[in-house]
N, C-alpha and C positions, 0 to 999 in steps of 0.2 A: 805963543803957540801958533803954528802955521795953520793956514786955512784948510790944508788937507787933513790935519789931525782932528778938525772939528766935524768932519763928515761922518755920518753914522756908518758903522761897519755893516757891510752887506755880505751874506754868505754866498755859496755857489748858486748858479742858476738852476732852476728846475722848471717843470711845466705842469699844467693842470692835471693831466692823467696821473703823473707820478705822485702828486700830492694826495690824490684820493687813495691810491694803492698803499702809500706809506701810512696814511691815517688808519686804514683798515688794519694793518699789521700792528700799529701802535695801540689800537683799541682791543687787541687780542683776538681778532677774527681769524679763524682757522680754515674756513672753507667757503667757496662761492659756487653758485650753480647758475648755468645759463648757456647761451650760444653766442659765439663771437660776433662782433659787429662794431658799431661806432663807439662803443664804450671800451673797446679793446685795450687802449693804452693804460687805462686804470687797472684793468684786470691783470694785464702783463706786469705792471709795477707791483701789484700785490703778490703775484706768483713768484717774482724775483726775490721776494722777501720771505718766501716759505709758505704763503697762503695757498692751499690746495684748490685748484680749479677743477670742477666737474662739468664736463661739456656734454650737452644733451642732443637728442634728435629733434626736440621740439621745446620751445620756450615754456609751454604750458607745464610739461613734466618737470622742468627746472624749478618753476615757481612752487609746484606742489612739494618738491623735494625740500626747498627752503622752509616751507611751512612745517613739514614733519620734523625736520632738524631743529627748528626753533621750539616747537612744542615739547620735543623730547628733552632738550637741554635747558629750556627756559632762558635762552640767549638768542640774540638776533640771528636769523637765517637770511643770508645775503643771496639774492638772485640778481642777475644782470641781463640786459637786453639791448638790442640795437634800436634804431629809430622806429617809426610807426608800425611796420609789420611785426617787429619784435615785441613791443610793449602791448600791442593789441592782443597778442596771443597770451598775455599774462593777466588779462582782466579777470578771468575766472579764478585763478589761484589767489590773486590779491583779494578778491571778494570773499573767497573761502577763508583766507587768513583773518580778515576782519570779523567774519561771523564766528570763527572759532577762537578768537582772542590769541592770535599767533603773531609774535613780533618779527615779521618779515620786513626786510629793507630792500627795496628795488633801486638799483642803479641803472638809469636809462641814458644811453647815448642818443643824441638828437642832431638833426641838421643844424648848420650854423645859423645864427640869428639873421644874417643877411637874406636867408631864404624865407623868413617869416612872411606869410601872406602872398607870396609870388609864385606859388605852384612849383616849388622845388621838389626834387626827388625825395620820396619817403617823408613828406612833411607830416608832422603829427605832434601832439602836445600831451605827453603822459601826465604832466601835473594837472591838466584840466580833465582829461578822460578818466583818470583814476582817483580823482578827488573824492567822489562819493563813497569810495570803497576803502579809504585810508584814514588814519588818524590825522595826517596832514601831508601835503605835498609841497615841493619847492622847486622852482626853476633856477638853477645855480648859474648866474651870469658872470659873476666876478670870481675869477679863479683864485684870487687871493683870499677868498672866504671858503674854499672847498673843504679845508680841514675842519673848519667850524661846523659847517652844515652836515658833513659826514658824521662827525662825532655826535652832534646833536641828534641826528636820526637814529644812530645806534643806541644812544642813551634813552631816548624817549620811547622807542618802540617797545621796550620791556617794562616801562612804568605803567602801573595799573590805570585803566584797563589796557593790557598789551594789545598791540595791533600793528598793521603794516604802515610804513612810511615810504614815500616815493620821492626820489631825487632825480631831477632831469638835468643833464649836462649837454648844452649845445657844443658843437665841434670847436667853435672858437674859444670856448671855455675849457676844453680838454687839451687842445694843442698849444694854447698860448703859453709862452715861457718868459722867464725873467728872473730877477733876484728872488731867492727863497725867503719870502717874508709874509708868511700867513698871518692874517688878522684875526683877532678874537680867539686865538687858539694857543695853547701851551702843551707841547707834546709830552712833557714830563708830568703834567697834572693828571692825577688819577681821579676818576669820577666815582665816588662811593655811592652805593645804592642808598636812596633816601630811607630813613627809618620808617617803618610801617606804623600807621596810627592805631593806638589802643582805643578802647571804648570807654565811655563814662562809667567810672567804678560803681556809682549808685545804680545805674541801669543794669550793669552786669549782675549785681546782687539781686535785682528784681527778676532778671532772666533765670538765674539759677534757682531761686525760690519757686518760681512758677513751674519750672521743669521738675523740680524735686517733689513738689506737692501734687503734680498731675498723676492721674491713675494710668493713663495710656498715652504718654508723650512719644513724639517722634523727632529725630534730627534728620533734616534733609540738606545735604551739602553739595555745593556746586563749584564752578570754576575758581571762585575766590579762594577756596581752601588750597587748591593746587598752587596758585600763583603767589600765595603768602606763606608757603611751606607749613601749612597747618595740619598736615596729615597725622602726625603722631599725637598732636593735641586733640584732634577730633576723636581718635580712638580712645585716648585716655578719658576724655569727658564722657563718651558713651559708656565706658566701663564703670567710671566712678558714679554715674547717675543711673546705670542699668537701663539705658534707653536704646531701642532699636534705631539703626542708622541706615540711611539710603544715600548713596553718592551718585552724582550725575555729571554728564559731560566729561571734561578732562579730569575732573576729580574722581571719576568712577574708579573704585579700588583704593581710595584713600584709607578706608577701612576695608581690608581684604574681604571679598564677598563670600568667603567660606568661614568667616568669623561668626560666632554664635549670635551676635547682635546685628549682623548685617542682613539686609534684604534687598532684593533686586526688583526691576520694573515688572517682571513677569507675574508677580503676585503681590505687588504693593497695594493693589486695590483693597485687599482684605484688611490691611492695616490702616489705610487712609479712611475707610468707612467707619472705623471704630475709634480713631484717635480723639483725644480731647484737647491736646496741645501739640502744635506743630511749630518747630523752630527751623526757619530757613537760614542757612549760613552760606554766604557767598553765592547766592542763587540769583540769576538774572531772569526777569520775566521775558518770555518769548513764546512763539508757537510751540516749541518743543516742550514747554511746561504748561501749555494752554493758558498762559497769562494768569495762572493761579485762579482760574475761574471754575465754577461748577460745570459739569457734574463731578469732575475728578477732585476738585478742591472745594470741600464743603464750606458752608457759611455758618454752621453751628459749632465751629472749632475756634479755639483761641490761638491766634497766630503771633509769632515773634519773627521779626526780620532783622538779620545782621548783614550789613552791606558796607563795603569799603567807602563808597561815595554816597552822599545823601540822595543824589538823583537816581541811584539804583534801588532805593527803597520803593517798592512798587505801590503806588497810591491806590490802585484798584483792589487791593486786598485788605479787608478789615483787620487791622493789626493793633494788638494791645501794647506791645513794646517794640520800638525800632532803635537799634543801636548802630551808629556809624563808626566803623573801625575795621581794620583788616582782619580777615577771618582767623589767621594764625594767632596774632596777638590777643584777639578777643577770646578765642578758645583757651589760651593759656590763662587768661584772667578768670574765665569761668571755672577752670580746673582748680585754681587756687581757692576760690570762694567755696566750691563744692567740697573740697577736702576740709576746709575750716568748719563747715557746717556739720559734717559727719565723716569719719574715716571709712565708713562702710556704705556700700550702695543701698538705696532704698529697696524694700521688698516689692518685686513686681512679677511674681511667679505666674499669675494668671495672664498678664499681658505678654510675657515672654513665651508662655505656652501657646498663645494665639499666633505669635510669630513662627514658632516651630511647626505648628500644625499647618499654617499656610505654606511654608516652605516644603514640607513633606508632601502635601497634596499636589503642589505645583510640579515637583520633581517626578512624582508618580505619574501624573497625567502626561507630562512631557515624555517620560520614558516609554509609556504605552504608545504614544503617537509615533515615536521613532521606531519602536519594535514592529509596529503595524506596517509601516512603510518599508522597513528593512526586509520583512518577510515576503513582500510581493515580488516574487521572482519573475523575470521576463519583462518587467516594466522599467521605464527610465528612472534613474535615481532621483528621489525626492529631496528637496533642500533640507528637510528635517534630518535625513540621514547624513547629508554632507555636513551640516552644522554640528551634529553630535560627534562625527568623526574628527573634525577639526578641533573641537573643544577637548577631546580625549588625548590628542597628540601634543598639544602645546604645553610647554613647561611654564613654571611660575614667572620666569623672567622674559617671556616672549613679548613681542610687540605685534598687535593685530590692527590691520587697516581695513576699514569698511568701505567698499566701493562697489556695491551692488544693491539697487533698490529692493529687488526681490529676495535675493539670498540672505542679505544681512538680517532681515526680520526673523529668519530661521536659525541664525547663529547667535545673535546678541544675548538672548536669554538662556543659552546653553553655556555661555562663558561665565566663569567666576573670576572677575578681575582681581589680581593680587596686589596691584600698586597703581597709584594715580598716574595717568598718561599711558597706561598699558594699551588702552584701546584708543585709536585715533580715528575719528569720524570726519564727516564733511561739514560739520556745524550746520548752521541754518542755510548756507548757500546751496547745499545738496547737489553738487555736480556729479558727473560720472567721468571715469577715465583718469582719476587722480591717483589710483592705487599704485601704479608702477613708480611714478615719480616720488610718491611718499615713501615707498619701500626703499628707494635710493637714500633719501634723507634719513630715514630711521636707521638703516643699516650703518650709515656713516656715523650717526650719533651714538649708536649702541653696538659697536663692533663685537663680533663673536656671539651675539645673542640671536635667538630665533626672531625672524621677521616674516610675517605672513600677511599678504593682501588677498582678500576675497573679492573677485571681480565677476561681472557678467560679460557676455561676449559683445554687448553694445559698447560698454566702456573700454573693453580691451581693444576694440577696433579703432578707437580714438588714439590710443597711446602705445600700441603694441611694440612699435619699433624701439622704444626706450628699454625693452628687454636687452637690446644690444648695449645700452649704457650700463646696465647692471653687469653684463658680461665683460665689457671693456675694463671696468674697474674692479672686477672680481668680487662683487658684492653678492653673497649667497642668500639672497632673499627668495622666498617661495611665493609664487603667484598661483593662486588657485582660481582657475577659470571655470565658472559654472556656465556651460554652453547649452542654452535652450533654443539656439538658432534664431533668436529674435530679440527685439527690444521689449522684453518683459512678456510678450505674447499672452498666453492664458492668464498668467499671474497678474497682469494689469487689466484684465477684463475685456480684452479685445474681442475674442470670439463670442462672448456672451452679450456684450453691450454695444459693440461698434462693428458688427459683421459687414456692414456696407461701406465702411470707411476705406478699405484697401489694406493690404497686408502690412504688418510691422516686421515681417520676417526678414532675416538675413538668408544668404545661401545656406542651405542645410548641409550638415555632415562635413563641414570644413574641419580638417585635422590640423588644428593650430599647433598641436604638439609636434607633428612632423616638421612643420615650418621652422620651429625654433630649435628643434634637435639639429637640423641642418646648420643652424647658426652657431651651435656649440653649447646650448643650454642643456641642463639635465631635464628630461621630460618624462611625463607619465600620462597614460590614457586610461580612464576608468569608465566602465559601462555597467558594472555591477556594484552594489553597495559594499560587499566584502573586499573590494579592491582598493577602497579609498585609504584606509588606515595604513596598510603596507606601502602604498604609493607615497603618502606623506612622510612616513619614516625614511624611505629611501631618498626622498628629495632633501630633507634636512641633513641626512648623513652624507650626501654627495659633496657638500662644501661648495656647490656651484649655484649660480642663478638657476632657478627651477620653475618649470611650468607644469602644474598638475591639471590636466585637462579632464573635466568631469562632464560627461554627456548627461544632461539633467532635464527634468520637467518639473512643473509645479501645478498643483491642482487648486491651490488656495490663493485667493486674491488678497493682496496686502491690505490691511485695514484702512490705510489712507487712500489707496486707490479705490477701495469699495465705497468710501464716502464720496469720492469724486464721481464714480459711476452712478451712484444713487441719485445725486443731484443732477447730473446730466440727463438721466432718464426722466426726472421730474420736469426739467426745463423743456424737453422735447414734447412732453404732454401726452403723446399718444402711446399709452402703455401697451397697446396691442402690437406695436412695432417690436417690442422686446421679445426675443426668442424665449421659448419655455425654459431654457437653461439659465437665462438671466433672472427670470422670475423665481426659479428655484434657488439661485444664489441669494437673492434678497430674503426669501422665506427662511432659508437655512441659517442665515446670520442675524435675523431679526431678534432683538430683545429690547425692552424698554430702555436699557442703558445704551445699547448701540444706536438706537434711533435718536436719542438725545445727543450723542456724540456726532452723528451725521448732521443733525440740525445745527449744532454749534459750529461745526466746520463751515457751513454755508453762511451762517450769521457773521462769522469772522471774515467772510469774503463779500459781505454786503448783500446777501440774498436771504430773505426770510421765507423758509419753507415750513408750512404748518406741519406740526408733528403728526397730525391725523393723516395728512397726505402720504407721508413716508410710511406710516403703518398700513394704510390701504394698499400701497404698492407691494407690500410683503405679506399681505393677508394676515397682518398681526392684529389680534383683538384690541379694539380701542379701549375696552375696560381694563386692560392690563398696562396701559401707558404709565400709570403711576407706580408700578412695581419697580423694585431695584433702585429706588432713589438713593443717590449718593449723599 
């Protein structure tokens, strides 16, 4: 045998960027979101193979689009960016993806490694900057490993808990070329999804027995149900055991909220106050759940926790049974056990009547509030009316994006989510300006279905030019802009609590609808309550990217902002500085329960405010502080 015949066979030459693009296609990626820059060779190679590139006006919107796409489809959302100015614009979207459990993968192009530490142009290190906001990051220096790291990022971004992964590619690792011999990678190898863990059968039997024997049990389901496809099993368990069920975060709607056993956040207090057993399924402790602490989460209740990972079982909650296992498989185990115990649901007529009465009372009170504001002719549109109008127009398959601190609080409890991931929020990160980018991603993920983003004019000002991105790709999402000419203004307590701070206002009476009509979008302008519903109908019927511009005001301070205002006033100490209007706001909103919520907010921020001080600020009787205990 000749020496030549002993040489290993080598395939055609390739280069680093082509390897990345090819790997994306081999992994089934269908779309990428970003702005052209030093990562361009990789995106070009993916595009040549049929992966659709969506090009934006700002990297931030591209990152938010990848987040919405990922959450809608439960698959990686790919965003890409240039070196330092590009990836720094993606800090907020990556942080949001982490907080919302969204499997976003960022591909970042970077200066060549010879520029490290010598003040080269656009020097920056995405793997370092974004590490706190990611599952993991990696600086890819050896182009022969690009396929391995790209596939690893795509695979692990969706593994529970899903979240963002950041890959950084220096120019000399993108442009380097040579024999096509990728290491640690086999293109034909399929990566099956790992099987989801079941729970301990004996513990499952204990869980079902406790729930069946309880007089007033509740099921509270979170993100884990969505990511483990436990939606149908959750509904079946609730029906089999006749238990009211409340769904949270991305799992909201896992049991449709018009189901007779479902209840929502607007009136859950009535059920929480009377429950004897609460089973948490796929719920993560966080500020949004008040870390399962009083007053919302009572301590005279028996708790069950079901979590996919042992470290997600919250140690601060007194728990009788803790099951480690994925929500979907565990719920299927619970259903089997429940059916074996009895083919018929237990009798819970009194408890279910409590649920029905709470729902009816809440809807009646809500309807009265909307009717009251709708009847006020000659006044600016109140968010109560806007929220009700949006809820009435949306169909069961719509996708709704929350991007307004003020307006969202008046919409969320008017919606009845019909399926998990119907409502996409900002998670714990809570930015503004994400709505348009997320509308792009949602419309691409769910073509032909209604997509609506509710925004304020503050967030709209951050991202408005990506309306042109919607238009360029003919994505008929509807952006509802609640314009109160300010960053929250009265709704955030400025006029009452911070009158000497300086204005938070934007220029008043800007006709954003006219601006984007000129661009080519369908636009509407609403100044009266009765104009909103027809405008929304026309916007959805237009088949075009639409901006529904609603001139609005709000007289109600968001509960979270009120807690902040209350504590700020306490810190200043001189209550005589407070305008009479601020004192009236405190007095009007004061109750024993509200005061405890204000106190807890500040304790969670490291400030101990005596409950008596908060009561005195609102002229609330000290002898009533023990009322309404949860």
